[in-house]
C-alpha positions in Angstrom: 44.7 88.2 84.2 45.4 84.5 84.1 49.1 83.6 83.8 51.7 80.9 84.3 55.4 81.3 85.1 58.4 78.9 85.0 61.9 79.9 86.2 64.9 78.1 84.7 62.8 75.2 83.3 64.3 72.5 81.0 63.7 72.9 77.3 61.1 70.1 77.5 59.1 71.9 80.2 59.5 75.1 78.2 58.1 73.3 75.2 55.1 72.1 77.2 54.3 75.7 78.4 54.6 77.1 74.8 52.3 74.5 73.4 49.8 75.2 76.2 50.1 78.9 75.6 49.6 78.6 71.8 46.5 76.5 72.4 45.1 79.1 74.7 46.1 81.9 72.4 47.9 83.9 75.1 50.9 86.2 75.1 54.3 84.4 75.6 57.4 86.0 77.0 60.7 84.1 77.2 64.2 85.2 78.5 66.6 82.7 77.0 70.0 82.0 75.4 69.2 81.5 71.8 70.4 81.8 68.2 68.2 83.1 65.3 68.0 82.5 61.6 65.8 84.1 59.0 64.9 83.0 55.4 62.7 85.0 53.1 63.2 88.2 51.1 66.8 88.1 52.5 68.9 85.8 54.7 70.2 86.6 58.2 71.8 84.8 61.2 72.2 85.9 64.8 74.6 83.8 66.9 74.1 82.7 70.5 73.1 85.4 73.0 70.7 86.2 75.8 67.5 87.7 74.4 63.9 88.4 75.0 61.3 86.6 72.8 57.7 87.7 72.7 54.9 85.9 70.8 51.5 87.5 70.7 48.1 85.9 70.0 47.8 87.6 66.6 50.9 85.9 65.4 53.4 88.7 66.0 56.8 87.3 66.8 59.5 89.6 68.3 63.1 89.1 69.4 64.7 91.8 71.4 68.3 92.4 72.5 69.2 94.3 75.6 69.4 97.6 73.7 67.4 99.6 71.2 63.6 100.0 70.8 63.2 98.0 67.6 63.4 94.2 67.7 66.4 92.6 66.1 64.2 90.1 64.3 60.4 89.9 64.0 57.4 88.6 62.1 54.2 90.5 61.6 50.6 89.6 62.7 49.0 86.6 61.1 52.3 84.6 61.1 52.0 81.0 62.4 54.1 79.8 65.3 55.1 76.2 66.0 57.5 74.7 68.5 59.4 71.4 68.8 62.3 69.7 70.5 65.5 68.7 68.6 68.8 67.6 70.0 67.5 68.6 73.5 67.0 72.2 72.5 63.7 74.0 72.1 63.0 75.4 68.6 60.4 78.1 67.8 59.4 78.7 64.2 57.4 81.6 62.9 56.0 81.1 59.4 54.6 83.9 57.2 52.7 82.8 54.0 52.8 86.0 51.9 55.6 86.8 51.3 57.0 83.5 52.2 59.3 83.9 55.3 60.6 81.7 58.1 62.1 82.9 61.4 63.7 80.1 63.4 64.9 80.4 67.0 66.9 77.7 68.7 66.9 77.9 72.5 69.5 76.0 74.6 68.8 77.5 78.0 65.7 79.2 79.4 66.0 81.6 82.3 62.3 82.6 82.5 59.2 81.8 80.6 55.6 82.8 81.1 52.3 83.2 79.3 49.5 85.5 80.2 45.9 86.0 79.0 45.9 89.8 78.5 42.6 91.7 78.1 43.0 95.1 76.6 40.2 96.6 74.5 41.4 100.3 74.4 42.9 102.1 71.4 45.7 104.5 71.7 44.7 108.2 71.5 47.5 110.6 70.5 48.1 114.3 70.4 50.9 116.6 69.4 51.3 115.5 65.8 51.2 117.4 62.5 47.6 116.4 61.9 46.6 117.9 65.3 48.5 121.1 64.3 46.6 121.2 61.0 43.2 120.7 62.8 44.1 123.6 65.2 45.2 125.9 62.4 42.1 125.2 60.3 39.9 126.1 63.4 42.0 129.1 64.3 43.7 130.4 61.2 44.6 133.7 62.9 47.3 131.8 64.7 49.3 132.0 61.5 48.5 135.7 61.0 45.5 137.9 60.9 43.7 137.6 57.6 45.0 134.1 56.8 42.3 132.0 55.1 43.0 128.3 54.6 41.6 126.8 51.4 42.9 123.2 51.1 44.7 120.5 53.1 47.0 117.8 51.8 47.2 119.5 48.4 48.9 117.2 46.0 52.0 118.4 44.1 54.7 116.5 42.3 56.9 115.9 45.3 54.2 115.2 47.9 51.4 116.8 49.7 51.3 120.4 51.0 49.9 120.4 54.5 47.8 123.5 54.2 47.2 125.9 51.3 45.6 129.3 51.8 45.6 133.0 51.1 46.7 136.0 53.1 44.7 139.3 53.4 46.3 140.6 50.2 45.3 137.4 48.3 48.8 136.1 48.2 49.0 132.3 48.0 50.4 130.7 51.3 52.0 127.3 51.4 52.3 125.9 54.9 54.6 123.0 55.9 53.8 121.7 59.5 56.3 120.1 61.8 55.3 119.0 65.3 58.9 119.0 66.5 62.0 121.2 66.1 62.4 121.8 62.3 65.6 121.1 60.5 67.1 121.6 57.1 65.1 118.7 55.6 61.9 120.5 56.4 63.1 123.7 54.6 64.2 121.7 51.6 60.9 119.9 51.5 58.9 123.2 51.5 61.2 124.6 48.9 60.4 121.7 46.6 56.7 122.3 47.1 57.1 126.0 46.2 59.0 125.0 43.0 56.3 122.5 42.1 53.7 125.2 42.4 55.8 127.6 40.2 56.0 124.9 37.6 52.3 124.1 37.7 49.9 125.1 34.9 47.2 126.5 37.3 44.6 129.2 36.6 44.9 130.8 40.1 48.7 130.8 39.8 48.5 132.5 36.4 46.2 135.1 38.0 48.7 135.6 40.8 51.5 136.1 38.3 49.4 138.6 36.2 48.5 140.5 39.4 52.0 140.3 40.7 50.8 138.3 43.7 53.4 136.4 45.7 53.6 132.7 46.6 54.6 132.7 50.3 56.2 129.6 51.9 55.7 129.3 55.7 57.4 126.6 57.8 55.3 126.1 61.0 56.9 124.4 63.9 57.6 124.9 67.7 61.2 125.9 67.0 63.9 125.7 64.3 67.6 124.7 64.1 70.1 127.4 63.4 71.3 126.0 60.1 67.7 125.5 59.0 66.9 129.1 59.9 69.8 130.3 57.8 68.7 128.3 54.8 65.2 129.4 55.3 66.2 133.1 55.3 68.3 132.6 52.2 65.3 131.0 50.4 63.0 133.8 51.4 60.8 131.4 53.3 59.0 132.5 56.5 58.9 130.8 59.9 56.0 130.7 62.3 56.5 129.3 65.8 53.4 127.3 67.0 53.3 124.5 69.5 51.1 121.5 68.6 48.1 120.9 70.8 48.8 118.6 73.8 45.3 117.5 74.8 43.6 114.3 73.8 40.2 114.6 72.2 38.2 113.2 75.1 36.2 114.5 78.0 39.1 113.8 80.5 42.0 116.1 79.8 45.2 114.1 79.6 48.4 115.6 78.3 51.4 113.9 76.6 54.0 116.0 78.4 55.7 112.8 79.5 56.4 112.0 75.9 
């Protein structure tokens, strides 16, 4: 990795390093006292404070405060960055063409600035999400119950998409809502809306179920459930099945996400 670092440089020296970094299309990291303004779909201003500024080769522009995961201001990839000196301060501008947006950072004191030519060609592999649960259930439907037969995934209804639709051993319709984390009241209400959508649908199979007095069963599938959600679920006549999402990445080397 090729990089360059300056500690407590003047704004003029900081400007030179930024210009060099932009020419070389490297990642820029700045710790500085700055203020920020934004013009675009809205207006915002952030007064003077010590912050972290990151500019990536793809045009991404991020401003972080000392707390929180999300940046306080940002511009997406394909934005265009330029820098200049005005009244002895360093200005950084990030322009976005569509929609038209301008993020301006005025820096009066730099504590640390560097750029680095980062090489990273890997893509993040993830596990432990609803999709992984769905894949696992489709491959091993008995995890829900013996005799369960999945028939469709992402089945469209008025209020969204049912994760898995299927039938039990008695040919009752089963509606599965999957959650990879502890389920709350929102998940129960979401599943209830799906069940109501099906009851209001003009569907030949549902008509057949009704004529044969078959049931429509709602199942919330998650590792665990909150107490208030369990109470609502029982009141609604919805079932709960506890299943942990798979924690292995789909690669030869077994790597888990327990740390997450």
